[in-house]
Backbone as JSON, one array per atom type, in Angstrom:
{
  "sequence": "MDRPIGMFDSGFGGLTVARAVIDLLPHEHLVYIGDTGRYPYGPRPQAEVREFAHQLAWSLVKDHDVKAIVVACNTASAAALDELEAELPVPVIDVVAPGARALVKASRSGKVGVIGTVGTIRSGAYERAVAATGAHVQLTSAACPGLVEFVERGQTSGDEIHILAERLLAPVHDAGVDTLLLGCTHYPYLAHVIADVMGSDVTLVSSAIETALVARDELQAAGLLREPGGEPAEHRFLSSGDISWFADLGGRLLGPELRDAAQWHHD",
  "N": [[-48.7, 93.9, -92.12], [-46.88, 91.76, -93.88], [-44.32, 91.22, -94.43], [-41.1, 89.72, -93.45], [-39.06, 89.83, -90.33], [-35.74, 90.36, -90.28], [-32.61, 88.95, -89.51], [-29.21, 88.5, -88.24], [-26.25, 86.77, -87.44], [-22.94, 85.78, -86.36], [-23.01, 83.07, -86.08], [-24.3, 80.67, -83.97], [-24.95, 82.19, -81.75], [-26.84, 84.26, -82.07], [-29.26, 83.14, -81.95], [-30.29, 83.15, -79.5], [-31.26, 85.68, -79.28], [-33.2, 85.43, -81.5], [-35.01, 83.49, -80.35], [-36.03, 84.96, -78.27], [-37.34, 87.01, -79.67], [-39.22, 85.36, -81.26], [-40.63, 84.37, -79.14], [-41.82, 86.64, -78.08], [-43.05, 87.95, -80.15], [-45.03, 86.24, -81.56], [-46.54, 86.17, -83.92], [-44.93, 87.16, -85.93], [-43.18, 86.73, -89.07], [-39.88, 85.39, -89.7], [-36.61, 85.7, -90.68], [-33.42, 84.19, -90.37], [-30.11, 84.44, -90.57], [-27.23, 82.57, -90.01], [-23.81, 82.98, -89.9], [-22.09, 80.77, -90.07], [-20.04, 79.66, -91.51], [-17.93, 81.32, -91.6], [-17.4, 81.98, -88.9], [-15.21, 82.39, -86.0], [-16.2, 85.9, -85.51], [-15.06, 87.63, -83.66], [-12.14, 87.61, -83.38], [-11.43, 88.75, -85.9], [-10.38, 91.41, -88.1], [-11.82, 94.58, -87.77], [-12.72, 95.85, -90.2], [-13.1, 93.67, -91.92], [-15.1, 92.29, -90.56], [-17.18, 94.38, -90.82], [-17.51, 94.3, -93.62], [-18.67, 91.69, -93.92], [-20.99, 92.16, -92.37], [-22.36, 93.97, -93.95], [-22.84, 92.36, -96.25], [-24.51, 90.47, -95.35], [-26.63, 91.85, -94.26], [-27.67, 93.2, -96.6], [-28.38, 91.07, -98.18], [-30.56, 90.11, -96.7], [-32.33, 92.16, -97.13], [-32.52, 92.46, -99.97], [-32.98, 89.78, -100.92], [-34.85, 88.65, -99.32], [-36.68, 90.61, -98.7], [-37.04, 91.88, -96.05], [-38.62, 93.63, -93.28], [-37.41, 94.92, -91.3], [-34.29, 94.88, -89.6], [-32.45, 92.93, -87.35], [-29.43, 93.16, -85.86], [-27.94, 90.66, -84.51], [-25.61, 90.23, -83.31], [-22.92, 91.05, -81.37], [-20.31, 91.83, -82.11], [-20.55, 92.39, -84.79], [-22.42, 94.46, -84.57], [-20.93, 96.46, -83.2], [-18.9, 96.85, -85.09], [-20.29, 97.8, -87.42], [-22.77, 99.1, -87.19], [-23.43, 101.86, -87.43], [-23.05, 102.44, -90.14], [-24.79, 100.72, -91.3], [-27.23, 101.57, -90.36], [-27.22, 104.05, -91.69], [-27.43, 103.51, -94.46], [-29.24, 101.39, -95.07], [-32.54, 100.59, -96.18], [-34.4, 100.02, -94.29], [-35.57, 99.81, -90.86], [-32.96, 99.43, -88.39], [-31.88, 97.21, -85.87], [-30.02, 97.0, -82.94], [-27.78, 94.91, -80.67], [-26.29, 95.99, -78.7], [-26.91, 98.76, -77.44], [-29.48, 98.23, -76.24], [-28.68, 96.16, -74.29], [-26.81, 97.63, -72.84], [-28.43, 99.37, -71.4], [-30.01, 97.78, -69.96], [-28.2, 96.72, -68.31], [-27.19, 98.96, -66.61], [-29.58, 99.51, -65.33], [-30.03, 97.31, -63.72], [-28.11, 97.17, -61.9], [-27.11, 97.53, -58.48], [-25.1, 98.59, -57.04], [-23.57, 100.26, -58.63], [-21.3, 99.49, -59.73], [-20.38, 97.78, -62.45], [-20.01, 95.32, -65.08], [-18.88, 94.11, -68.24], [-18.56, 91.58, -70.58], [-17.22, 90.27, -73.56], [-16.39, 89.59, -77.11], [-13.1, 89.76, -78.38], [-13.05, 91.7, -80.47], [-15.39, 93.24, -79.97], [-14.97, 94.26, -77.35], [-12.54, 95.79, -77.71], [-13.47, 97.58, -79.48], [-14.85, 99.63, -77.9], [-17.48, 100.06, -77.83], [-19.29, 99.32, -75.79], [-18.49, 100.92, -73.7], [-19.16, 103.41, -74.78], [-21.97, 103.09, -75.19], [-22.88, 102.65, -72.48], [-22.08, 105.16, -71.37], [-23.8, 106.76, -72.82], [-26.21, 106.24, -71.6], [-26.39, 107.93, -69.38], [-25.99, 107.13, -66.83], [-24.44, 106.97, -63.67], [-21.97, 105.02, -63.29], [-19.4, 102.54, -62.67], [-17.62, 100.99, -64.86], [-16.27, 97.89, -65.75], [-14.35, 96.16, -68.21], [-14.05, 93.01, -69.99], [-12.35, 91.09, -72.39], [-13.08, 88.0, -73.83], [-11.74, 85.76, -75.35], [-12.27, 82.62, -77.12], [-14.33, 81.6, -75.75], [-16.58, 81.74, -77.47], [-16.1, 79.79, -79.45], [-16.39, 77.38, -77.99], [-19.08, 77.24, -77.66], [-19.84, 77.06, -80.24], [-19.1, 74.66, -80.92], [-20.81, 73.15, -79.36], [-20.26, 72.6, -76.85], [-20.96, 73.33, -73.6], [-20.43, 73.09, -71.02], [-18.24, 71.71, -68.45], [-14.94, 70.84, -67.22], [-12.77, 72.01, -68.74], [-13.87, 74.37, -70.0], [-14.56, 75.65, -67.66], [-12.15, 76.24, -66.3], [-11.04, 77.96, -68.19], [-12.97, 80.01, -68.19], [-12.65, 80.99, -65.53], [-10.16, 82.14, -65.69], [-10.59, 84.18, -67.71], [-12.6, 85.77, -66.76], [-11.48, 86.98, -64.5], [-10.77, 89.76, -64.29], [-13.37, 91.22, -64.11], [-14.4, 89.98, -61.98], [-12.59, 90.39, -59.83], [-12.95, 93.1, -59.76], [-15.17, 93.44, -58.36], [-17.85, 93.67, -59.39], [-21.44, 94.01, -59.35], [-23.23, 93.46, -61.19], [-23.25, 91.75, -64.35], [-23.03, 92.14, -67.94], [-23.59, 89.97, -70.47], [-21.99, 90.31, -73.03], [-22.06, 89.26, -75.63], [-23.85, 87.33, -77.98], [-23.53, 84.59, -77.86], [-22.92, 83.92, -75.24], [-25.16, 83.55, -73.3], [-25.63, 80.83, -73.47], [-23.56, 79.81, -71.85], [-24.27, 80.53, -69.37], [-24.51, 79.2, -66.78], [-21.95, 78.34, -66.29], [-20.61, 80.75, -66.19], [-22.03, 82.17, -64.11], [-21.33, 80.39, -61.97], [-18.6, 80.97, -61.67], [-18.6, 83.74, -61.24], [-20.16, 83.99, -58.94], [-22.98, 84.0, -56.55], [-24.09, 86.46, -55.94], [-23.88, 88.12, -58.0], [-25.45, 89.53, -60.63], [-26.52, 88.37, -63.77], [-26.83, 89.71, -66.95], [-28.53, 89.48, -70.02], [-28.74, 90.56, -73.33], [-30.68, 89.73, -75.0], [-33.51, 89.62, -74.49], [-34.09, 92.31, -73.95], [-33.47, 93.32, -76.42], [-35.46, 92.17, -78.12], [-37.7, 93.37, -77.03], [-37.12, 96.15, -77.72], [-37.36, 95.82, -80.48], [-39.97, 95.08, -80.95], [-41.18, 97.53, -79.97], [-40.17, 99.37, -81.81], [-41.11, 98.4, -84.35], [-43.87, 98.62, -83.85], [-44.22, 101.4, -83.54], [-43.57, 102.22, -85.94], [-45.68, 101.16, -87.52], [-45.39, 98.57, -88.5], [-45.82, 96.09, -87.36], [-47.16, 92.66, -87.64], [-50.36, 91.81, -88.22], [-52.3, 89.67, -86.03], [-53.98, 86.45, -86.68], [-53.83, 85.67, -89.27], [-52.16, 83.69, -91.63], [-50.08, 81.2, -90.19], [-46.98, 82.12, -88.49], [-43.94, 82.11, -90.18], [-40.78, 80.72, -89.92], [-37.58, 81.15, -91.03], [-34.39, 79.54, -91.32], [-31.08, 80.05, -92.16], [-27.66, 79.12, -93.2], [-24.33, 79.7, -93.57], [-22.52, 77.74, -93.45], [-21.85, 74.36, -92.65], [-24.77, 72.68, -93.19], [-26.22, 70.45, -91.89], [-24.96, 70.31, -89.56], [-25.55, 72.88, -88.53], [-28.4, 72.71, -88.23], [-28.59, 70.51, -86.5], [-27.11, 71.23, -84.11], [-28.12, 73.82, -83.74], [-30.95, 73.23, -83.4], [-30.72, 71.91, -80.96], [-30.06, 74.07, -79.34], [-31.96, 76.03, -79.75], [-34.52, 74.97, -80.73], [-37.12, 73.06, -82.42], [-37.5, 74.66, -84.76], [-35.33, 74.83, -86.52], [-35.1, 72.59, -88.07], [-35.51, 72.47, -90.84], [-33.4, 74.0, -91.91], [-31.57, 75.96, -94.24], [-29.17, 76.52, -97.0], [-27.15, 79.42, -97.1], [-25.64, 81.59, -99.46], [-22.94, 83.61, -99.88], [-21.65, 86.38, -101.68]],
  "CA": [[-47.38, 93.98, -92.81], [-46.56, 90.4, -93.98], [-42.82, 90.91, -94.6], [-40.51, 89.1, -92.3], [-38.04, 90.43, -89.54], [-34.47, 89.77, -90.7], [-31.72, 88.78, -88.29], [-28.1, 87.7, -88.64], [-25.17, 86.49, -86.42], [-21.79, 85.0, -86.94], [-23.31, 81.69, -86.0], [-25.53, 80.26, -83.25], [-25.33, 82.94, -80.58], [-28.02, 85.23, -82.22], [-30.46, 82.3, -81.7], [-30.88, 83.51, -78.15], [-32.17, 86.75, -79.68], [-34.29, 84.82, -82.21], [-35.83, 82.83, -79.48], [-36.75, 86.01, -77.55], [-38.32, 87.6, -80.72], [-40.27, 84.52, -81.57], [-41.58, 84.21, -78.03], [-42.55, 88.0, -77.8], [-43.78, 88.36, -81.3], [-45.34, 84.94, -82.18], [-47.14, 86.28, -85.29], [-44.16, 87.63, -86.96], [-42.27, 85.96, -89.77], [-38.53, 85.67, -89.32], [-35.52, 85.05, -91.53], [-32.28, 84.37, -89.65], [-28.87, 83.93, -91.21], [-26.04, 82.22, -89.17], [-22.69, 82.98, -90.87], [-21.21, 79.71, -89.52], [-18.96, 79.31, -92.56], [-16.93, 82.33, -91.32], [-17.22, 82.34, -87.56], [-15.77, 83.53, -85.18], [-16.0, 87.2, -85.9], [-14.3, 88.22, -82.59], [-10.68, 87.88, -83.66], [-11.2, 89.43, -87.17], [-10.27, 92.82, -88.21], [-13.31, 95.42, -87.91], [-13.08, 96.01, -91.59], [-13.62, 92.43, -92.49], [-16.53, 92.17, -89.96], [-18.01, 95.31, -91.45], [-17.85, 93.74, -94.91], [-19.49, 90.56, -93.64], [-22.29, 92.6, -91.95], [-23.07, 94.56, -95.17], [-23.26, 91.31, -97.23], [-25.67, 89.74, -94.61], [-27.85, 92.75, -94.21], [-28.3, 93.45, -97.97], [-29.05, 89.84, -98.65], [-31.82, 89.99, -96.08], [-33.13, 93.18, -97.83], [-32.77, 92.07, -101.34], [-33.38, 88.33, -101.19], [-36.05, 88.16, -98.46], [-37.6, 91.58, -98.44], [-37.38, 92.05, -94.69], [-39.04, 95.06, -93.0], [-36.42, 95.39, -90.42], [-33.0, 93.96, -89.45], [-31.73, 92.88, -86.04], [-27.97, 92.61, -85.84], [-27.88, 89.8, -83.31], [-24.18, 89.89, -83.07], [-22.25, 92.31, -80.77], [-19.2, 92.16, -82.84], [-21.06, 93.13, -86.07], [-22.9, 95.82, -84.11], [-19.82, 97.31, -82.79], [-18.14, 97.29, -86.24], [-20.93, 98.26, -88.57], [-24.06, 99.59, -86.97], [-23.71, 103.31, -87.95], [-23.05, 102.42, -91.55], [-25.95, 100.0, -91.68], [-28.38, 102.44, -90.26], [-27.3, 105.09, -92.75], [-27.62, 103.11, -95.79], [-30.31, 100.31, -95.19], [-33.92, 101.17, -96.32], [-35.33, 99.4, -93.34], [-35.02, 99.95, -89.41], [-31.89, 98.4, -87.91], [-31.86, 97.22, -84.32], [-28.68, 96.31, -82.49], [-27.96, 94.35, -79.26], [-25.37, 96.8, -77.72], [-27.47, 99.69, -76.7], [-30.52, 97.59, -75.26], [-27.97, 95.5, -73.34], [-26.31, 98.67, -71.83], [-29.63, 100.02, -70.67], [-30.51, 96.85, -69.0], [-27.05, 96.6, -67.41], [-27.24, 100.03, -65.68], [-30.8, 99.45, -64.68], [-30.12, 96.18, -62.9], [-27.05, 97.41, -60.9], [-27.45, 98.08, -57.11], [-23.83, 99.39, -56.39], [-23.04, 101.07, -59.65], [-20.21, 98.74, -60.2], [-20.85, 96.87, -63.48], [-18.98, 94.69, -65.92], [-19.27, 93.58, -69.52], [-17.62, 90.64, -71.39], [-17.42, 90.24, -74.95], [-15.25, 89.14, -77.86], [-12.05, 90.8, -78.51], [-13.39, 92.72, -81.43], [-16.4, 94.08, -79.36], [-14.38, 95.0, -76.31], [-11.64, 96.69, -78.3], [-14.12, 98.73, -80.2], [-15.27, 100.53, -77.06], [-18.88, 100.27, -78.23], [-20.12, 99.36, -74.69], [-18.17, 102.12, -72.94], [-19.98, 104.54, -75.31], [-23.39, 102.87, -74.89], [-23.12, 102.87, -71.09], [-22.01, 106.53, -71.2], [-25.01, 107.23, -73.38], [-27.37, 106.13, -70.68], [-26.17, 108.96, -68.35], [-25.87, 106.52, -65.41], [-23.13, 107.09, -62.96], [-21.53, 103.65, -62.93], [-18.02, 102.21, -62.9], [-17.61, 99.87, -65.84], [-15.1, 97.07, -66.07], [-14.73, 95.34, -69.48], [-13.02, 92.0, -70.1], [-12.5, 90.23, -73.46], [-13.1, 86.5, -73.53], [-11.47, 84.88, -76.51], [-12.31, 81.2, -76.97], [-15.76, 81.17, -75.24], [-17.65, 81.5, -78.56], [-15.78, 78.44, -80.05], [-16.96, 76.26, -77.2], [-20.56, 77.17, -77.91], [-20.18, 76.61, -81.66], [-18.8, 73.13, -80.8], [-21.78, 72.49, -78.62], [-19.74, 72.26, -75.49], [-21.33, 74.48, -72.77], [-20.03, 72.83, -69.61], [-17.04, 70.85, -68.24], [-13.7, 71.49, -66.6], [-11.92, 72.87, -69.61], [-14.42, 75.62, -70.14], [-14.69, 76.28, -66.35], [-10.91, 76.82, -66.13], [-10.81, 79.16, -68.98], [-13.84, 81.13, -67.71], [-12.11, 81.59, -64.32], [-9.06, 83.03, -66.03], [-11.01, 85.32, -68.59], [-13.49, 86.56, -65.95], [-10.85, 87.49, -63.33], [-10.8, 91.23, -64.22], [-14.68, 91.64, -63.7], [-14.65, 89.32, -60.71], [-11.78, 91.2, -58.95], [-13.47, 94.53, -59.72], [-16.31, 93.53, -57.39], [-19.1, 94.11, -60.05], [-22.67, 93.34, -58.9], [-24.06, 93.09, -62.42], [-22.48, 91.48, -65.47], [-23.55, 91.94, -69.11], [-23.13, 89.02, -71.38], [-21.92, 91.17, -74.23], [-21.96, 88.39, -76.86], [-25.15, 86.58, -77.93], [-23.3, 83.19, -77.49], [-22.71, 83.74, -73.82], [-26.09, 83.08, -72.41], [-25.54, 79.31, -73.41], [-22.68, 79.53, -70.79], [-24.69, 81.2, -68.17], [-24.37, 78.36, -65.65], [-20.41, 78.34, -65.95], [-20.35, 82.16, -65.77], [-22.59, 82.31, -62.84], [-20.6, 79.64, -60.95], [-17.41, 81.73, -61.48], [-18.89, 85.06, -60.67], [-20.75, 84.02, -57.54], [-24.49, 84.1, -56.57], [-24.43, 87.85, -55.7], [-23.7, 88.86, -59.31], [-26.64, 89.43, -61.59], [-26.14, 88.27, -65.14], [-27.73, 90.43, -67.85], [-28.45, 89.08, -71.47], [-29.34, 91.51, -74.19], [-31.68, 89.11, -75.92], [-34.95, 90.0, -74.12], [-34.18, 93.66, -74.21], [-33.45, 93.61, -77.94], [-36.72, 91.87, -78.63], [-38.65, 94.45, -76.73], [-36.97, 97.22, -78.62], [-37.78, 95.49, -81.79], [-41.4, 95.23, -80.84], [-41.53, 98.91, -79.91], [-39.85, 100.12, -83.16], [-41.97, 98.0, -85.34], [-45.02, 99.16, -83.47], [-44.15, 102.86, -83.83], [-43.54, 102.34, -87.47], [-46.79, 100.61, -88.11], [-44.92, 97.42, -89.13], [-46.22, 94.93, -86.8], [-48.05, 91.92, -88.37], [-51.63, 91.52, -87.44], [-52.65, 88.21, -85.76], [-55.22, 85.91, -87.18], [-53.61, 85.24, -90.67], [-51.45, 82.46, -91.78], [-49.11, 80.97, -89.1], [-45.67, 82.67, -88.72], [-42.97, 81.32, -90.91], [-39.45, 81.0, -89.49], [-36.64, 80.45, -91.87], [-32.99, 79.73, -90.87], [-30.04, 79.85, -93.11], [-26.36, 79.11, -92.76], [-23.27, 79.76, -94.68], [-21.62, 76.65, -93.26], [-22.47, 73.1, -92.78], [-26.28, 72.74, -92.84], [-26.61, 69.44, -90.99], [-24.47, 70.65, -88.11], [-26.28, 74.0, -88.06], [-29.74, 72.26, -87.95], [-28.53, 69.72, -85.42], [-26.75, 72.11, -82.77], [-29.13, 74.98, -83.5], [-32.05, 72.66, -82.92], [-30.61, 71.73, -79.48], [-29.95, 75.33, -78.63], [-33.24, 76.86, -79.91], [-35.81, 74.22, -80.81], [-37.42, 72.38, -83.7], [-37.62, 75.47, -85.88], [-34.15, 74.75, -87.35], [-35.09, 71.22, -88.78], [-35.58, 72.81, -92.24], [-32.44, 74.89, -92.23], [-31.1, 75.81, -95.64], [-27.78, 77.02, -97.23], [-27.0, 80.84, -97.59], [-24.44, 81.77, -100.28], [-22.39, 84.98, -99.92], [-20.98, 86.74, -102.95]],
  "C": [[-46.83, 92.55, -92.71], [-45.09, 90.17, -94.19], [-42.15, 90.53, -93.26], [-39.53, 90.17, -91.59], [-36.83, 89.64, -90.07], [-33.53, 89.82, -89.52], [-30.47, 88.0, -88.81], [-27.13, 87.78, -87.43], [-24.1, 85.84, -87.08], [-22.15, 83.45, -86.85], [-24.47, 81.29, -85.15], [-25.9, 81.2, -82.12], [-26.62, 83.81, -80.79], [-29.29, 84.36, -82.03], [-31.09, 82.65, -80.49], [-31.8, 84.72, -78.39], [-33.4, 86.2, -80.57], [-35.39, 84.24, -81.36], [-36.77, 83.86, -78.65], [-37.83, 86.81, -78.5], [-39.43, 86.77, -81.09], [-41.38, 84.35, -80.35], [-42.52, 85.58, -77.8], [-43.53, 88.28, -78.91], [-44.2, 87.05, -82.09], [-46.0, 85.01, -83.6], [-46.25, 86.75, -86.37], [-43.26, 86.54, -87.68], [-40.86, 86.27, -89.56], [-37.56, 84.91, -90.3], [-34.26, 85.37, -90.77], [-31.05, 83.68, -90.54], [-27.71, 83.71, -90.11], [-24.71, 82.14, -90.09], [-21.71, 81.94, -90.24], [-19.95, 79.35, -90.37], [-17.69, 80.37, -92.26], [-16.76, 82.75, -89.94], [-15.84, 81.96, -87.14], [-15.48, 84.85, -85.63], [-15.12, 87.95, -84.9], [-12.87, 88.47, -82.99], [-10.43, 88.61, -85.05], [-11.09, 90.88, -87.11], [-11.75, 93.52, -88.42], [-13.66, 95.61, -89.36], [-13.57, 94.92, -92.32], [-14.93, 92.14, -91.89], [-17.56, 92.95, -90.61], [-18.47, 94.83, -92.76], [-18.89, 92.58, -94.88], [-21.03, 91.09, -93.37], [-23.15, 93.23, -93.13], [-23.56, 93.47, -96.03], [-24.51, 90.67, -96.51], [-26.85, 90.68, -94.73], [-28.46, 93.0, -95.58], [-28.81, 92.24, -98.55], [-30.42, 89.7, -98.05], [-32.85, 91.02, -96.69], [-33.57, 92.79, -99.21], [-33.49, 90.72, -101.68], [-34.54, 87.97, -100.39], [-36.93, 89.4, -98.11], [-38.02, 91.83, -97.08], [-37.76, 93.52, -94.48], [-38.29, 95.62, -91.94], [-35.24, 94.33, -90.13], [-32.58, 94.04, -87.95], [-30.37, 92.31, -86.15], [-27.75, 92.01, -84.54], [-26.55, 89.32, -83.0], [-23.47, 91.18, -82.5], [-21.04, 92.72, -81.49], [-19.58, 92.95, -83.93], [-21.58, 94.49, -85.67], [-21.92, 96.81, -83.89], [-19.03, 97.84, -83.97], [-19.01, 98.01, -87.31], [-22.28, 98.93, -88.37], [-24.39, 100.85, -87.58], [-23.9, 103.23, -89.42], [-24.43, 101.71, -91.98], [-27.18, 100.78, -91.46], [-28.57, 103.59, -91.22], [-27.74, 104.63, -94.08], [-28.75, 102.11, -96.12], [-31.67, 101.08, -95.38], [-34.91, 100.8, -95.29], [-34.7, 99.81, -91.9], [-33.98, 98.9, -89.14], [-31.81, 98.52, -86.33], [-30.69, 96.37, -83.93], [-29.0, 95.71, -81.08], [-27.12, 95.13, -78.23], [-26.15, 97.77, -76.85], [-28.7, 99.12, -75.73], [-29.73, 96.84, -74.05], [-27.33, 96.5, -72.24], [-27.32, 99.21, -70.99], [-29.95, 99.04, -69.63], [-29.43, 96.66, -67.95], [-27.2, 97.62, -66.3], [-28.46, 100.02, -64.76], [-30.78, 98.38, -63.52], [-29.01, 96.4, -61.76], [-27.55, 97.98, -59.55], [-26.28, 99.01, -56.65], [-23.29, 100.36, -57.34], [-21.68, 100.62, -60.07], [-20.65, 97.55, -61.24], [-19.83, 96.4, -64.44], [-19.72, 94.32, -67.29], [-18.27, 92.67, -70.01], [-18.07, 90.47, -72.63], [-16.32, 89.56, -75.8], [-14.13, 90.17, -77.86], [-12.31, 91.96, -79.35], [-14.49, 93.7, -80.63], [-15.75, 94.86, -78.24], [-13.4, 96.08, -76.81], [-12.27, 97.8, -78.95], [-14.6, 99.89, -79.3], [-16.7, 100.86, -77.12], [-19.66, 100.26, -76.84], [-19.79, 100.55, -73.69], [-19.1, 103.32, -73.42], [-21.54, 104.4, -75.06], [-23.76, 103.02, -73.42], [-23.07, 104.35, -70.93], [-23.37, 107.29, -71.6], [-26.27, 107.23, -72.53], [-27.43, 107.24, -69.6], [-26.18, 108.37, -66.9], [-24.54, 106.65, -64.88], [-22.72, 105.74, -62.47], [-20.11, 103.6, -63.3], [-18.1, 101.01, -63.69], [-16.29, 99.21, -66.04], [-15.39, 96.09, -67.31], [-13.61, 94.21, -69.59], [-13.3, 91.25, -71.56], [-12.37, 88.82, -73.24], [-12.85, 85.63, -74.66], [-11.57, 83.42, -76.13], [-13.62, 80.67, -76.43], [-16.7, 80.82, -76.54], [-17.3, 80.16, -79.24], [-16.27, 77.21, -79.34], [-18.44, 76.18, -77.48], [-20.83, 76.6, -79.36], [-19.86, 75.17, -81.8], [-19.83, 72.4, -80.14], [-21.4, 72.1, -77.23], [-19.98, 73.51, -74.6], [-21.06, 74.14, -71.32], [-18.78, 71.97, -69.61], [-15.76, 71.63, -67.65], [-12.96, 72.38, -67.5], [-12.48, 74.27, -69.75], [-14.37, 76.43, -68.76], [-13.39, 76.96, -66.07], [-10.61, 78.02, -66.91], [-11.69, 80.34, -68.63], [-13.14, 81.77, -66.43], [-11.03, 82.61, -64.71], [-9.55, 84.39, -66.88], [-11.96, 86.32, -67.68], [-12.86, 87.2, -64.74], [-10.98, 89.06, -63.19], [-12.18, 91.73, -63.63], [-14.91, 91.12, -62.34], [-13.89, 90.14, -59.72], [-12.23, 92.74, -58.8], [-14.61, 94.64, -58.83], [-17.67, 93.92, -57.95], [-20.24, 93.41, -59.45], [-23.49, 92.85, -60.08], [-23.09, 92.95, -63.6], [-23.16, 91.32, -66.78], [-22.87, 90.91, -69.95], [-22.98, 89.61, -72.72], [-21.68, 90.51, -75.5], [-23.16, 87.56, -76.76], [-24.81, 85.12, -77.65], [-23.39, 83.01, -76.02], [-23.81, 83.23, -72.94], [-26.13, 81.54, -72.38], [-24.51, 78.8, -72.38], [-22.89, 80.04, -69.48], [-24.36, 80.48, -66.81], [-22.88, 78.45, -65.3], [-20.11, 79.79, -65.52], [-20.75, 82.59, -64.43], [-21.83, 81.72, -61.71], [-19.2, 80.45, -60.71], [-17.53, 83.04, -60.72], [-19.41, 85.02, -59.36], [-22.33, 84.36, -57.57], [-25.0, 85.58, -56.41], [-24.41, 88.72, -56.87], [-24.85, 88.54, -60.24], [-26.18, 89.41, -63.01], [-27.23, 88.92, -65.98], [-27.53, 89.92, -69.26], [-29.25, 90.22, -72.28], [-30.54, 91.09, -75.14], [-33.06, 89.53, -75.78], [-35.05, 91.51, -74.47], [-34.28, 94.08, -75.67], [-34.86, 93.26, -78.55], [-37.76, 92.87, -78.3], [-38.44, 95.73, -77.42], [-37.43, 97.02, -80.09], [-39.35, 95.54, -81.95], [-41.86, 96.67, -80.74], [-41.3, 99.62, -81.28], [-40.81, 99.69, -84.2], [-43.43, 98.59, -85.11], [-45.22, 100.67, -83.95], [-44.09, 103.11, -85.25], [-44.75, 101.77, -88.14], [-46.43, 99.32, -88.8], [-45.26, 96.07, -88.46], [-47.24, 94.0, -87.61], [-49.24, 91.68, -87.59], [-51.8, 89.93, -87.17], [-53.92, 87.76, -86.42], [-55.02, 85.48, -88.52], [-52.98, 83.97, -90.65], [-50.4, 82.31, -90.61], [-47.7, 81.6, -89.53], [-44.78, 81.68, -89.31], [-41.5, 81.69, -90.42], [-38.4, 80.3, -90.23], [-35.24, 80.73, -91.29], [-32.03, 79.2, -91.86], [-28.73, 79.92, -92.51], [-25.43, 79.13, -93.91], [-22.28, 78.59, -94.47], [-22.27, 75.23, -93.42], [-23.89, 73.02, -92.2], [-26.7, 71.64, -91.83], [-26.12, 69.75, -89.53], [-25.29, 71.91, -87.74], [-27.77, 73.55, -87.51], [-29.68, 71.35, -86.63], [-28.24, 70.55, -84.03], [-27.76, 73.13, -82.64], [-30.48, 74.43, -83.0], [-31.93, 72.27, -81.34], [-30.53, 73.05, -78.75], [-31.27, 76.12, -78.67], [-34.44, 76.12, -79.92], [-36.09, 73.7, -82.18], [-37.53, 73.32, -84.92], [-36.4, 75.36, -86.93], [-34.15, 73.44, -88.18], [-35.02, 71.48, -90.21], [-34.66, 73.91, -92.66], [-31.92, 74.77, -93.61], [-29.81, 76.67, -95.87], [-28.08, 78.65, -97.64], [-25.66, 81.01, -98.22], [-24.01, 83.21, -100.29], [-21.7, 85.23, -101.18], [-19.48, 86.61, -102.77]]
}
């Protein structure tokens, strides 16, 4: 099956998921759209995020003939996943459920936390996903407005972001969680800062690897995995914003795959 895997995010955060998919499935073609022209999604109304998610997903289906879509954005997953699963003609894989499963599995004490954008936390998506695991855990959630913007500017360390992180992470820190889910695909780029604030006893969980594993399993079950031995895998990266910035910062975050990034136009 030579058709590519499609993936989208509000910007650079989903590149953590793209990296995990490329590493786990090196033979697979990939098309990634970063909606950097309209980021951040977190503060936007859910209806607007839902509209953006539909535009991106259908563009991947119609313009790139993808065989599956990974919604590599927690805010978009929380706002639009059910509708996308119902209407798209290809499998849809999200980052919320895999992250929730990894969170409860990693906890020792049963006290767990999740941080995310305002939109993701307000949606209650993680409360529902954690409850769906059936695990007996105590979940503390905290919205972290502002963190995404630091990553999108390429700033992942320094006093300014450390002070902000201390304030935003106070609810989960004070709750005594032993495991914290980075409930936004941008946050792994801030893992050093978050780990410093939370302390060495707290395990940080990213949904990127778990999502890649789910993608592999679903594609395998559907007979959609690409056979090795053919032409080298092609990875295409598109952005709705400034292409030179997307290629430069994205290249620093992900690797040389972004040097040929191209423009994506939404209707």
